[in-house]
LODO-996323 format. One record per residue (C-alpha): residue number from 1; x, y, z. Coordinates in pm, 1 decimal. Last residue first. Example, Ala and Ser with C-alpha at 12.3 -4.5 7.8 and 13.67 -1.06 7.14 Angstrom:
<rs>
num  X  Y  Z
2  1367.0  -106.0  714.0
1  1230.0  -450.0  780.0
</rs>
This chain:
<rs>
num  X  Y  Z
695  2039.5  -1259.6  -1328.6
694  2261.5  -1405.4  -1055.5
693  2359.1  -1121.4  -825.8
692  2080.9  -1086.9  -566.2
691  2009.7  -1446.4  -466.3
690  2355.0  -1601.9  -449.9
689  2522.1  -1295.0  -298.1
688  2243.0  -1274.0  -40.8
687  2304.5  -1638.0  57.1
686  2126.2  -1948.5  -66.5
685  2046.8  -2214.8  198.5
684  2214.8  -2472.3  423.2
683  2571.0  -2336.1  449.0
682  2806.6  -2635.3  437.1
681  2940.4  -2589.4  83.2
680  2994.2  -2221.4  161.0
679  3249.3  -2284.1  436.0
678  3137.6  -2140.1  769.8
677  3306.2  -1806.7  845.6
676  3070.2  -1533.5  723.1
675  2759.3  -1748.7  768.0
674  2847.9  -1787.9  1134.6
673  2836.5  -1412.4  1180.4
672  2493.1  -1414.0  1017.5
671  2377.5  -1683.2  1259.4
670  2496.5  -1498.7  1570.2
669  2333.6  -1172.0  1458.4
668  2016.4  -1346.2  1346.7
667  1967.3  -1508.9  1683.7
666  2008.7  -1176.7  1860.4
665  1767.1  -1009.1  1616.8
664  1505.2  -1271.6  1696.9
663  1548.9  -1188.6  2066.1
662  1504.0  -817.3  1983.8
661  1182.6  -904.2  1790.1
660  1031.2  -1100.1  2079.4
659  1070.2  -850.0  2363.2
658  973.4  -496.3  2258.8
657  775.9  -554.1  1939.0
656  622.6  -885.8  2038.8
655  537.6  -741.5  2379.5
654  379.2  -436.4  2218.1
653  164.9  -664.3  2000.5
652  59.0  -866.5  2305.2
651  -33.8  -572.3  2522.6
650  -230.7  -418.0  2236.8
649  -450.7  -723.1  2191.6
648  -364.5  -1041.8  2378.8
647  -118.8  -1186.3  2629.5
646  -38.2  -1537.0  2758.9
645  104.5  -1645.3  2424.0
644  368.0  -1371.5  2449.8
643  511.7  -1537.1  2762.4
642  571.9  -1862.6  2577.0
641  728.9  -1668.5  2292.7
640  963.4  -1513.9  2549.0
639  1084.1  -1859.1  2655.3
638  1135.8  -1989.5  2302.1
637  1338.5  -1677.1  2218.5
636  1566.0  -1739.9  2518.8
635  1622.3  -2100.5  2412.6
634  1706.9  -1990.5  2059.4
633  1960.6  -1743.4  2200.0
632  2140.7  -2024.5  2384.0
631  2170.6  -2220.2  2059.3
630  2315.0  -1917.5  1880.6
629  2564.4  -1857.6  2160.3
628  2675.9  -2221.1  2137.7
627  2706.9  -2199.0  1761.4
626  2899.8  -1871.7  1788.5
625  3152.3  -2028.9  2029.1
624  3191.1  -2348.2  1825.7
623  3238.3  -2156.5  1501.1
622  3483.6  -1912.4  1656.6
621  3690.2  -2192.4  1814.2
620  3695.6  -2383.0  1486.6
619  3807.5  -2075.5  1293.6
618  4105.2  -2034.3  1526.9
617  4183.4  -2404.8  1500.0
616  4165.4  -2388.5  1122.5
615  4407.6  -2095.4  1116.1
614  4655.5  -2306.5  1312.3
613  4774.9  -2300.3  1674.1
612  5120.6  -2423.3  1768.6
611  5324.2  -2728.6  1659.6
610  5229.8  -2953.8  1368.9
609  5355.6  -3311.1  1392.3
608  5319.3  -3351.7  1015.0
607  5074.4  -3637.8  966.3
606  4921.6  -3664.6  1311.4
605  4874.6  -3288.1  1338.7
604  4719.3  -3277.6  992.3
603  4473.3  -3553.8  1076.5
602  4376.5  -3390.4  1405.9
601  4313.2  -3057.0  1234.1
600  4105.2  -3225.0  964.9
599  3893.6  -3405.7  1218.4
598  3834.3  -3080.7  1407.1
597  3741.1  -2897.4  1088.2
596  3502.0  -3175.6  991.3
595  3333.3  -3155.0  1330.3
594  3312.2  -2777.2  1313.8
593  3157.9  -2791.9  965.1
592  2909.8  -3051.7  1077.4
591  2824.6  -2838.3  1383.3
590  2773.9  -2526.7  1167.3
589  2534.5  -2715.0  939.1
588  2347.8  -2868.7  1236.9
587  2315.4  -2522.2  1400.1
586  2196.4  -2356.3  1077.0
585  1935.5  -2604.5  956.6
584  1711.2  -2756.5  1222.6
583  1774.6  -2528.1  1518.9
582  1825.3  -2196.2  1339.8
581  1573.8  -2256.1  1062.3
580  1298.5  -2372.0  1297.8
579  1367.2  -2106.2  1557.2
578  1353.9  -1826.1  1301.0
577  1039.8  -1976.4  1147.4
576  874.8  -1973.8  1489.8
575  977.4  -1609.7  1537.2
574  855.8  -1504.8  1192.4
573  521.1  -1674.5  1251.5
572  486.4  -1494.3  1585.0
571  588.8  -1162.3  1426.1
570  308.1  -1189.2  1171.1
569  53.5  -1312.9  1422.6
568  129.2  -1024.4  1658.8
567  95.4  -762.8  1383.9
566  -228.6  -915.2  1257.7
565  -371.1  -917.4  1609.4
564  -284.6  -553.4  1674.3
563  -434.0  -446.4  1340.8
562  -743.3  -665.0  1387.7
561  -809.0  -513.9  1731.2
560  -786.4  -162.4  1589.0
559  -1019.5  -266.7  1310.9
558  -1275.0  -393.2  1563.4
557  -1257.8  -70.6  1763.4
556  -1319.1  126.9  1443.8
555  -1614.4  -94.7  1351.0
554  -1774.8  -49.2  1692.6
553  -1730.1  326.8  1670.6
552  -1918.2  317.6  1340.8
551  -1712.1  358.4  1027.1
550  -1724.1  582.1  718.6
549  -2049.7  761.1  801.1
548  -1897.4  1106.6  761.7
547  -1949.9  1220.9  1119.8
546  -1867.4  873.3  1252.2
545  -1528.9  859.4  1081.7
544  -1426.5  1196.4  1219.7
543  -1582.1  1139.4  1561.8
542  -1403.1  807.7  1613.3
541  -1081.7  975.0  1504.3
540  -1126.3  1269.1  1744.4
539  -1208.6  1029.9  2029.9
538  -881.6  835.0  1984.1
537  -958.6  477.8  1878.3
536  -676.8  455.8  1624.1
535  -401.5  594.6  1845.8
534  -304.5  254.4  1991.9
533  -248.8  130.3  1637.3
532  39.7  374.2  1594.9
531  228.9  256.2  1902.0
530  173.4  -105.9  1792.7
529  310.4  -14.8  1447.7
528  639.5  120.2  1574.8
527  811.5  458.2  1558.9
526  509.0  672.5  1628.3
525  679.5  1012.1  1619.8
524  393.1  1258.7  1643.1
523  462.7  1622.2  1567.7
522  488.9  1875.8  1850.0
521  713.8  2118.7  1664.3
520  993.6  2053.2  1913.2
519  956.7  1680.8  1848.5
518  980.1  1741.9  1474.2
517  1298.7  1944.4  1529.3
516  1459.5  1660.4  1722.4
515  1359.8  1403.5  1461.1
514  1476.5  1637.9  1185.1
513  1825.1  1655.5  1336.4
512  1880.5  1289.0  1246.6
511  1856.4  1377.9  874.9
510  1638.7  1146.1  664.7
509  1365.2  1411.4  644.0
508  1599.7  1633.9  443.9
507  1435.4  1975.8  419.1
506  1101.2  2111.4  299.5
505  907.2  2054.5  622.0
504  540.9  2148.7  648.7
503  355.0  1985.0  942.2
502  435.8  2278.6  1172.9
501  255.6  2504.9  923.6
500  -81.5  2400.8  1068.9
499  -213.4  2710.2  1245.4
498  -29.5  2954.6  1018.1
497  -144.9  2771.9  705.3
496  -504.0  2779.5  822.8
495  -479.0  3148.8  910.0
494  -339.4  3247.1  572.3
493  -585.8  3042.5  367.1
492  -877.6  3159.4  582.7
491  -776.3  3525.4  555.3
490  -747.1  3502.5  178.0
489  -1076.2  3316.8  147.4
488  -1254.4  3573.4  368.2
487  -1115.8  3860.0  159.7
486  -1242.5  3703.4  -159.8
485  -1582.3  3623.1  -3.6
484  -1658.0  3966.4  137.8
483  -1987.9  3926.7  327.6
482  -1897.9  3567.2  431.1
481  -2210.9  3352.4  463.9
480  -2078.4  3030.3  306.7
479  -1715.7  3092.1  402.8
478  -1686.5  2962.6  758.6
477  -1917.0  2663.0  721.5
476  -1756.3  2580.4  389.5
475  -1406.5  2580.3  538.3
474  -1512.3  2344.2  819.2
473  -1651.1  2100.7  561.8
472  -1336.9  2129.6  351.6
471  -1119.8  2029.5  647.5
470  -1341.7  1730.8  727.2
469  -1339.9  1616.5  363.6
468  -959.1  1637.2  371.9
467  -956.7  1399.7  671.4
466  -1198.4  1162.0  501.1
465  -1018.8  1143.8  168.2
464  -670.3  1105.5  314.3
463  -760.4  839.1  572.5
462  -970.5  638.8  324.9
461  -688.4  677.9  73.0
460  -427.8  532.0  307.9
459  -655.8  236.1  389.6
458  -762.0  149.3  32.4
457  -410.9  127.3  -111.4
456  -384.2  -238.3  -14.8
455  -33.9  -279.5  115.8
454  238.8  -519.8  2.0
453  476.0  -246.1  -118.8
452  452.7  -41.4  198.8
451  274.8  291.8  223.3
450  490.6  592.1  330.5
449  546.5  779.7  5.4
448  226.1  983.9  -17.2
447  284.6  1178.3  -339.3
446  53.3  1476.3  -343.3
445  -81.9  1600.3  -674.5
444  -68.2  1886.6  -921.8
443  288.2  2016.0  -890.8
442  465.6  1748.7  -688.2
441  347.4  1808.4  -331.5
440  532.4  1562.3  -107.3
439  383.2  1359.4  176.7
438  633.1  1131.2  354.9
437  926.8  1349.0  247.9
436  1267.0  1193.9  178.7
435  1215.5  1175.1  -198.7
434  1177.1  1551.0  -224.8
433  1086.6  1654.8  -578.2
432  1169.1  2002.7  -705.3
431  881.0  2236.2  -662.1
430  641.2  2479.5  -824.5
429  566.2  2282.6  -1137.3
428  241.0  2445.7  -1245.8
427  377.3  2796.4  -1214.6
426  208.7  3020.5  -957.8
425  213.0  3370.6  -1096.3
424  358.6  3622.4  -854.7
423  148.2  3763.5  -572.1
422  -47.1  4081.5  -514.3
421  -244.9  4057.6  -192.7
420  -583.7  4208.5  -105.8
419  -787.6  3914.4  -232.6
418  -563.3  3709.4  -459.9
417  -431.6  3895.0  -760.2
416  -196.8  3696.9  -979.2
415  75.8  3874.4  -1164.9
414  190.8  3849.8  -1524.1
413  502.8  4045.7  -1609.6
412  730.1  3805.0  -1429.1
411  934.5  3845.4  -1111.0
410  624.1  3923.1  -909.1
409  679.4  4122.6  -591.9
408  558.0  3937.0  -284.8
407  341.1  4123.3  -38.5
406  308.2  4065.2  333.4
405  -5.2  3988.2  537.1
404  174.3  3732.0  756.8
403  -33.9  3429.2  660.4
402  -45.5  3539.3  295.6
401  330.6  3585.9  280.7
400  403.1  3252.6  447.4
399  166.7  3083.0  203.0
398  348.5  3236.3  -93.0
397  691.2  3150.7  48.0
396  583.1  2791.3  110.2
395  459.9  2767.9  -247.6
394  796.1  2888.7  -374.8
393  1019.2  2689.8  -138.9
392  873.2  2346.0  -200.2
391  557.2  2200.4  -50.9
390  690.2  1899.0  143.2
389  467.1  1752.9  412.4
388  535.5  1571.9  740.3
387  443.3  1241.0  905.9
386  711.0  1103.5  1139.5
385  774.1  732.2  1071.1
384  1065.2  838.3  852.5
383  1035.6  837.8  473.5
382  1204.7  556.5  286.4
381  1561.0  459.0  200.7
380  1727.3  605.2  507.2
379  1574.3  330.0  724.9
378  1303.4  550.5  873.9
377  1020.7  335.1  748.7
376  1140.8  2.7  607.1
375  1154.4  -252.6  890.0
374  832.6  -111.5  1040.3
373  673.2  -166.4  698.0
372  677.2  -542.4  748.0
371  518.9  -543.2  1093.8
370  251.4  -310.1  964.7
369  159.0  58.1  980.1
368  78.6  252.7  662.6
367  -279.6  353.7  747.9
366  -182.6  402.6  1111.8
365  62.1  678.2  1013.9
364  -206.2  850.7  806.9
363  -448.2  820.5  1096.6
362  -194.6  967.6  1340.6
361  -123.5  1261.6  1109.8
360  -490.2  1347.6  1137.2
359  -481.6  1713.9  1238.0
358  -163.1  1790.5  1046.0
357  -255.9  1594.4  732.6
356  -604.4  1745.2  721.9
355  -486.2  2103.8  774.7
354  -225.7  2071.1  499.4
353  -482.3  1909.6  267.8
352  -726.7  2195.0  328.8
351  -433.6  2434.0  279.3
350  -399.8  2309.6  -78.8
349  -774.4  2319.4  -143.4
348  -780.6  2686.8  -44.5
347  -465.0  2759.5  -243.6
346  -617.9  2613.5  -558.8
345  -942.3  2808.4  -513.5
344  -746.1  3131.0  -471.3
343  -558.2  3036.9  -787.3
342  -885.8  2978.7  -970.1
341  -1012.3  3318.8  -856.3
340  -696.2  3500.3  -958.5
339  -684.7  3360.2  -1313.3
338  -506.3  3086.2  -1505.8
337  -523.8  2813.1  -1245.5
336  -280.4  2635.8  -1013.9
335  -327.4  2258.2  -1000.4
334  -455.8  2080.9  -691.7
333  -819.1  2110.7  -801.7
332  -750.3  1922.2  -1124.6
331  -1027.6  2008.8  -1370.7
330  -1152.5  1691.3  -1544.0
329  -1519.0  1774.1  -1599.3
328  -1626.7  1563.4  -1301.6
327  -1397.2  1779.9  -1089.6
326  -1052.7  1662.4  -984.5
325  -875.0  1558.0  -665.5
324  -520.2  1422.2  -636.4
323  -325.6  1136.8  -482.6
322  -3.0  967.8  -590.8
321  32.7  676.5  -348.8
320  392.2  557.7  -357.0
319  414.1  184.7  -291.8
318  727.5  96.0  -101.3
317  1003.6  -160.5  -130.5
316  1308.4  -199.2  91.1
315  1663.3  -91.5  21.4
314  1923.6  -350.5  119.5
313  2072.7  -388.8  467.8
312  1831.6  -670.3  553.9
311  1667.5  -827.1  250.6
310  1291.6  -879.5  206.5
309  1204.2  -540.0  352.1
308  859.0  -415.9  245.2
307  748.5  -762.3  131.9
306  631.5  -777.9  -230.2
305  871.4  -1048.8  -348.9
304  818.1  -1189.0  -699.5
303  964.0  -1537.8  -746.1
302  1117.7  -1592.8  -1085.5
301  1136.4  -1884.0  -1329.1
300  970.5  -1686.1  -1607.9
299  625.0  -1839.2  -1574.0
298  653.3  -1800.6  -1195.0
297  697.4  -1425.0  -1232.6
296  372.7  -1403.9  -1429.8
295  177.1  -1540.3  -1135.7
294  347.2  -1321.2  -875.1
293  314.7  -996.8  -1067.9
292  -39.8  -1097.3  -1162.7
291  -153.3  -1095.9  -799.5
290  15.6  -763.1  -726.8
289  -137.6  -608.8  -1038.4
288  -486.7  -732.6  -952.6
287  -466.8  -560.9  -613.1
286  -328.1  -248.8  -782.7
285  -613.0  -242.0  -1031.5
284  -875.2  -264.2  -758.6
283  -710.3  23.6  -570.0
282  -689.0  228.4  -891.1
281  -1057.3  158.8  -961.9
280  -1149.6  277.0  -611.4
279  -938.9  592.4  -649.3
278  -1035.4  697.4  -1003.0
277  -734.1  621.0  -1220.7
276  -383.6  765.7  -1268.6
275  -154.5  600.9  -1527.2
274  34.9  304.7  -1388.0
273  382.5  269.7  -1234.4
272  592.8  -46.8  -1212.9
271  915.3  -61.3  -1014.6
270  1212.3  -295.7  -990.0
269  1448.8  -448.7  -735.5
268  1694.2  -726.2  -831.2
267  1984.1  -519.1  -689.3
266  1853.6  -221.9  -488.3
265  1801.1  119.4  -646.7
264  1508.4  44.2  -878.6
263  1515.3  -95.1  -1230.4
262  1241.1  33.9  -1456.3
261  880.3  -0.4  -1565.8
260  641.1  280.1  -1663.9
259  288.5  283.7  -1805.2
258  65.7  6.9  -1674.1
257  -282.0  123.1  -1772.1
256  -484.6  -167.3  -1628.6
255  -753.8  -251.1  -1883.4
254  -745.3  -621.8  -1805.4
253  -577.5  -703.1  -2137.2
252  -327.6  -426.0  -2053.8
251  -228.9  -599.7  -1732.2
250  -156.4  -931.4  -1902.8
249  45.1  -760.5  -2176.2
248  238.8  -549.4  -1926.4
247  329.6  -861.0  -1727.9
246  464.3  -1036.2  -2037.2
245  675.4  -733.2  -2129.9
244  801.0  -701.1  -1770.1
243  898.1  -1069.5  -1759.2
242  1080.9  -1049.3  -2091.2
241  1268.2  -739.9  -1972.3
240  1361.9  -920.0  -1649.5
239  1498.0  -1222.4  -1834.3
238  1694.6  -1003.0  -2075.2
237  1846.4  -761.3  -1827.3
236  1698.8  -414.8  -1819.6
235  1950.9  -137.1  -1877.8
234  2007.4  59.0  -1557.3
233  1750.6  296.5  -1407.6
232  1903.4  222.2  -1065.7
231  2126.4  -85.7  -1086.2
230  2467.4  81.4  -1084.3
229  2410.4  285.7  -770.9
228  2763.7  187.0  -661.2
227  2656.1  134.7  -297.8
226  2384.1  -115.2  -383.2
225  2553.2  -412.3  -219.4
224  2873.4  -594.7  -306.5
223  3042.2  -804.8  -38.5
222  2691.5  -943.3  29.7
221  2544.6  -871.2  369.9
220  2486.0  -1165.3  600.0
219  2149.2  -1335.3  573.3
218  1887.1  -1462.3  813.2
217  1519.1  -1378.2  863.2
216  1484.2  -1322.7  488.6
215  1143.7  -1178.1  404.8
214  808.0  -1299.7  269.8
213  719.5  -1480.6  593.3
212  660.0  -1846.4  506.2
211  825.4  -1883.6  164.9
210  1096.3  -1625.3  224.6
209  1186.0  -1772.7  564.1
208  1183.2  -2127.9  428.2
207  1452.7  -2037.2  175.9
206  1523.1  -2318.2  -72.4
205  1206.0  -2247.6  -267.9
204  1307.7  -1885.8  -318.8
203  1649.1  -1986.5  -451.5
202  1480.9  -2207.2  -711.9
201  1239.9  -1925.1  -801.0
200  1525.6  -1692.7  -891.1
199  1472.5  -1348.7  -747.2
198  1252.5  -1058.9  -854.6
197  1195.3  -773.6  -609.3
196  906.0  -525.3  -600.0
195  809.3  -158.1  -610.3
194  459.8  -45.3  -712.7
193  385.9  317.2  -799.4
192  15.4  359.7  -720.2
191  -165.7  632.1  -914.5
190  -475.0  768.0  -745.8
189  -761.2  997.3  -838.4
188  -1019.6  1147.5  -606.5
187  -1327.9  1260.6  -795.8
186  -1548.1  1562.3  -737.8
185  -1912.0  1546.7  -843.1
184  -2187.1  1775.4  -961.0
183  -1977.6  2066.8  -1083.3
182  -2202.1  2304.7  -1282.5
181  -2235.3  2534.9  -982.4
180  -1873.0  2644.5  -1008.5
179  -1942.8  2995.3  -873.5
178  -1653.7  2993.2  -626.5
177  -1898.6  2925.8  -343.2
176  -2030.2  2632.3  -546.7
175  -1676.2  2493.4  -548.8
174  -1679.5  2465.0  -169.2
173  -2008.6  2271.5  -176.4
172  -1874.0  2037.8  -446.0
171  -1564.3  1975.4  -234.2
170  -1773.5  1870.6  67.1
169  -1987.5  1622.5  -125.6
168  -1691.6  1479.8  -318.4
167  -1482.4  1436.2  -4.1
166  -1759.8  1236.0  160.3
165  -1848.3  1032.5  -149.1
164  -1487.1  921.5  -187.0
163  -1476.6  836.7  183.6
162  -1784.1  615.7  144.0
161  -1630.0  432.8  -152.5
160  -1311.3  375.1  46.8
159  -1503.9  258.2  354.0
158  -1684.3  -0.8  135.5
157  -1367.9  -118.9  -43.3
156  -1159.9  -230.4  255.8
155  -1387.7  -507.0  378.1
154  -1589.3  -630.6  673.0
153  -1838.1  -344.1  716.8
152  -2102.2  -435.4  972.4
151  -2450.0  -485.5  824.1
150  -2600.7  -762.2  1037.8
149  -2531.3  -1032.5  780.7
148  -2175.9  -903.5  747.6
147  -2040.3  -675.2  476.7
146  -1841.2  -695.3  153.3
145  -1815.7  -455.2  -141.8
144  -1787.4  -600.0  -489.5
143  -1578.2  -620.3  -804.8
142  -1731.4  -885.0  -1036.3
141  -1476.6  -1135.6  -1166.2
140  -1585.6  -1350.0  -1462.4
139  -1376.8  -1665.6  -1434.6
138  -1184.5  -1877.2  -1685.5
137  -842.2  -1708.3  -1641.6
136  -931.3  -1368.7  -1498.6
135  -1219.0  -1200.6  -1677.3
134  -1319.6  -847.5  -1578.6
133  -1606.8  -655.9  -1421.5
132  -1567.1  -277.6  -1427.5
131  -1542.0  -67.4  -1112.2
130  -1820.1  191.9  -1072.2
129  -2077.2  -89.3  -1068.6
128  -1963.3  -203.0  -721.3
127  -2166.0  -521.6  -678.0
126  -2263.5  -620.1  -322.7
125  -2107.3  -907.7  -128.3
124  -2285.4  -1051.3  172.7
123  -2179.9  -1240.9  483.6
122  -2331.2  -1531.3  675.0
121  -2116.2  -1738.1  907.4
120  -2212.6  -1641.1  1256.8
119  -2081.5  -1955.5  1431.3
118  -1732.8  -1809.2  1470.0
117  -1870.5  -1489.8  1624.9
116  -1868.0  -1172.7  1417.5
115  -1774.1  -817.9  1513.8
114  -1484.5  -949.9  1724.1
113  -1214.4  -788.8  1513.6
112  -1372.0  -916.4  1191.3
111  -1091.2  -1106.1  1020.9
110  -1226.9  -1359.2  768.9
109  -1324.3  -1711.0  870.1
108  -1686.1  -1653.3  968.2
107  -1800.7  -1445.5  673.3
106  -1884.8  -1728.4  429.2
105  -1965.1  -1588.2  85.1
104  -2315.5  -1470.5  -10.4
103  -2349.1  -1280.1  -335.5
102  -2550.6  -977.2  -439.3
101  -2601.2  -758.0  -745.2
100  -2488.3  -996.6  -1017.1
99  -2657.9  -1302.8  -868.6
98  -2981.9  -1105.8  -831.2
97  -2952.2  -983.2  -1189.5
96  -2933.8  -1341.2  -1305.9
95  -2664.9  -1556.3  -1465.4
94  -2760.6  -1866.7  -1659.4
93  -2587.5  -2119.6  -1884.1
92  -2804.5  -2417.8  -1962.1
91  -2747.9  -2775.9  -1856.9
90  -2848.9  -3118.7  -1984.3
89  -2908.7  -3439.0  -1790.6
88  -3246.0  -3500.8  -1950.1
87  -3422.8  -3227.5  -1761.4
86  -3217.6  -2914.2  -1706.5
85  -2934.9  -2823.8  -1467.6
84  -2804.6  -2460.9  -1436.9
83  -2449.4  -2385.3  -1542.1
82  -2284.4  -2045.4  -1494.1
81  -2038.5  -2202.9  -1253.4
80  -1976.0  -2043.8  -913.3
79  -1633.7  -1935.0  -786.2
78  -1577.6  -1787.8  -440.2
77  -1326.9  -1498.3  -440.5
76  -1102.1  -1314.9  -201.8
75  -851.8  -1031.2  -236.0
74  -562.8  -948.0  -6.1
73  -533.2  -701.5  282.8
72  -672.1  -964.4  520.3
71  -953.1  -721.2  597.1
70  -1160.4  -851.0  308.2
69  -1124.8  -724.1  -50.2
68  -1388.3  -861.9  -285.0
67  -1430.5  -1045.1  -616.8
66  -1785.5  -1175.8  -651.6
65  -1717.8  -1474.7  -871.0
64  -1829.3  -1609.9  -1206.2
63  -1757.0  -1937.5  -1378.4
62  -1719.5  -2087.3  -1728.1
61  -1535.2  -1801.6  -1898.2
60  -1404.1  -1862.2  -2251.9
59  -1428.7  -1508.5  -2392.8
58  -1763.2  -1587.7  -2554.6
57  -1877.4  -1705.4  -2211.5
56  -1780.4  -1367.2  -2063.2
55  -1975.3  -1168.6  -2324.7
54  -2284.1  -1383.1  -2281.3
53  -2261.2  -1354.3  -1901.4
52  -2221.7  -975.6  -1907.6
51  -2515.6  -937.7  -2145.6
50  -2732.9  -1155.7  -1921.7
49  -2621.7  -975.1  -1605.7
48  -2684.9  -630.3  -1757.6
47  -3038.9  -728.5  -1861.1
46  -3113.0  -879.7  -1523.0
45  -2973.1  -572.0  -1343.8
44  -3192.5  -340.5  -1550.7
43  -3497.4  -544.1  -1454.0
42  -3378.9  -543.4  -1091.2
41  -3348.2  -162.2  -1075.2
40  -3001.7  -64.0  -952.7
39  -2982.4  122.7  -624.0
38  -2861.7  483.4  -644.2
37  -2507.9  621.4  -663.2
36  -2606.0  913.3  -886.6
35  -2345.5  863.8  -1159.2
34  -2345.5  483.4  -1138.5
33  -2725.7  463.6  -1142.0
32  -2740.3  708.0  -1432.0
31  -2489.9  498.5  -1625.6
30  -2698.2  185.6  -1561.1
29  -3021.2  354.0  -1669.5
28  -2857.7  485.1  -1987.0
27  -2721.5  139.5  -2075.2
26  -3059.0  -21.4  -2005.2
25  -3239.0  231.9  -2227.8
24  -2987.2  182.5  -2507.2
23  -3005.8  -197.3  -2498.5
22  -2676.1  -336.5  -2370.4
21  -2410.3  -505.6  -2583.7
20  -2228.6  -226.2  -2765.6
19  -2255.0  40.3  -2494.1
18  -2158.7  -215.2  -2233.1
17  -1850.5  -314.4  -2432.6
16  -1740.6  48.9  -2469.2
15  -1802.5  117.3  -2102.5
14  -1597.2  -177.7  -1985.5
13  -1669.2  -546.6  -1943.0
12  -1294.2  -606.7  -1927.1
11  -1094.5  -886.0  -2092.0
10  -1025.4  -688.3  -2410.9
9  -918.0  -385.5  -2204.2
8  -620.0  -321.7  -2431.6
7  -630.9  -585.8  -2708.0
6  -633.7  -376.9  -3026.0
5  -463.5  -69.3  -2875.0
4  -170.6  -288.8  -2774.6
3  -121.7  -380.4  -3139.1
2  -217.2  -690.9  -3334.8
1  -16.2  -738.4  -3654.7
</rs>
């Protein structure tokens, strides 16, 4: 019987496959290229391409594609067949090193934020050899970076790879000061916990709002919600268990280490968590995972919803970004060590993250900003829009002691000496978990809980990597010539914590009082995405990305424009869908019900000479009143949409946030009240009770 170990990674051109199929000298040259980040020799590329093609054809592939991640947040691919014509009407199968290394998809129709004119169509994809090629259906997919003809970055992968190099370079320099001269590279690792909803595909097809926008624009709360907590970690229902098993199999074939699946808090909500991977590989894997979630769902009669808030009043879905940094030998730099020097090193890297998050809290907020995530953040199911960090009481106490020059008496026999201070051992699990914190330290990693379920994980990790690289760079400059290194480290750890401790909050971030306290601390509270996007082009952010070669100023401005435009387009589509459903479905349904009620009332009065008002008459008045108010609200929304069309950029996205969304909310309120009183047979689409309690 075939086991998971037999087929895991069977559809991936991974290291084991390369070792088997490549000549030894080619394999060594490729590994050296990957390790050193240098250009691949064309002869080596030709050999790799031929072996890759032969392997893929044996697996049933007929095409290849450069698989890339444009600024849409999704993936893109252009398929080319391996065939090459020969005389006599025959073909041979070919795939060259040039085709492996570089492709040329059209760049004119992808978001560029004004970097490219419509007529400037040429773009290039470049192979990322650090992320393995894989076969999806009948196509060999080659993970690539994507840029324009003139060199501007048009994707999410290139900045991520650059940020990984930046943090590696700075961390290696810090480690050399600790005598770790054997470390040549530092790796950021990521594990993305993916939340999602499964609903019946038939219900999905009947809801235009779900099909066009990913969320329900209408829907009264079900009599039963999630208040009994009976779904969380509950026994998997048969259809869901079968779906999860099928999904795991597909992911495992592609070498994606899906590890944990369970029911989440909301009805029909679930979560999948993988084993940690190198950051760019983890981002690739998560993009594939989201695509497969939807495909596999359809096989089982489900629709998979990845929107951050598909159901109003029900918990939304996030994607927790578990982030850590390790040496090339596998030593986790965010894990306490076994001796004083390693613990000093741990604390230095810890305060580097604290400094980075405090100084660039705006970038972290921007990295998780979207129209969809605005419905989730701060809704008592997800972290607030205010960025803060949770360290736990013990680590906080240690940092407080160092910053104030105090001593802490160890409770155990073993004590850790750090500079001039005597501190207790730092256990590896120093904290409980805090699910309300945006950025929680969980023993050997930080869990960044703010990203939304539909997000590419590239953006949050670019912000984290680059900001931490900046902190480490400043640390190196201060420590490299220190006469007393141990003392200098201690003083730097204490001073850094003291300067940035405002970002540390170990309490309940859901509590209303936290907003007031955060304001007193001077923390940013960017409640909406347009507010966050406006911070992107701040001089300090332009300098940060420029110093590390992540983005040029022009590229940052373009991304800011894309963010505002994407937000406006999303809300615009939602508004048009709201009007369409209200005018064409809800108002006619309510009017039919009112008409039938009126006819019934007249018939009863004629038959029995009824005197006085009836229940039906009371309902009829409510239906007519709400229908009229609903119709009036649609006219108001149409008017504000006309005004929104006259604006652009930041002004437009703010207008959608401040004027259009409230008008949509008005329409929803009237419609949802109608849903509560209109007879079910008249209501034009499945309700929350229908969709969430059927499995």
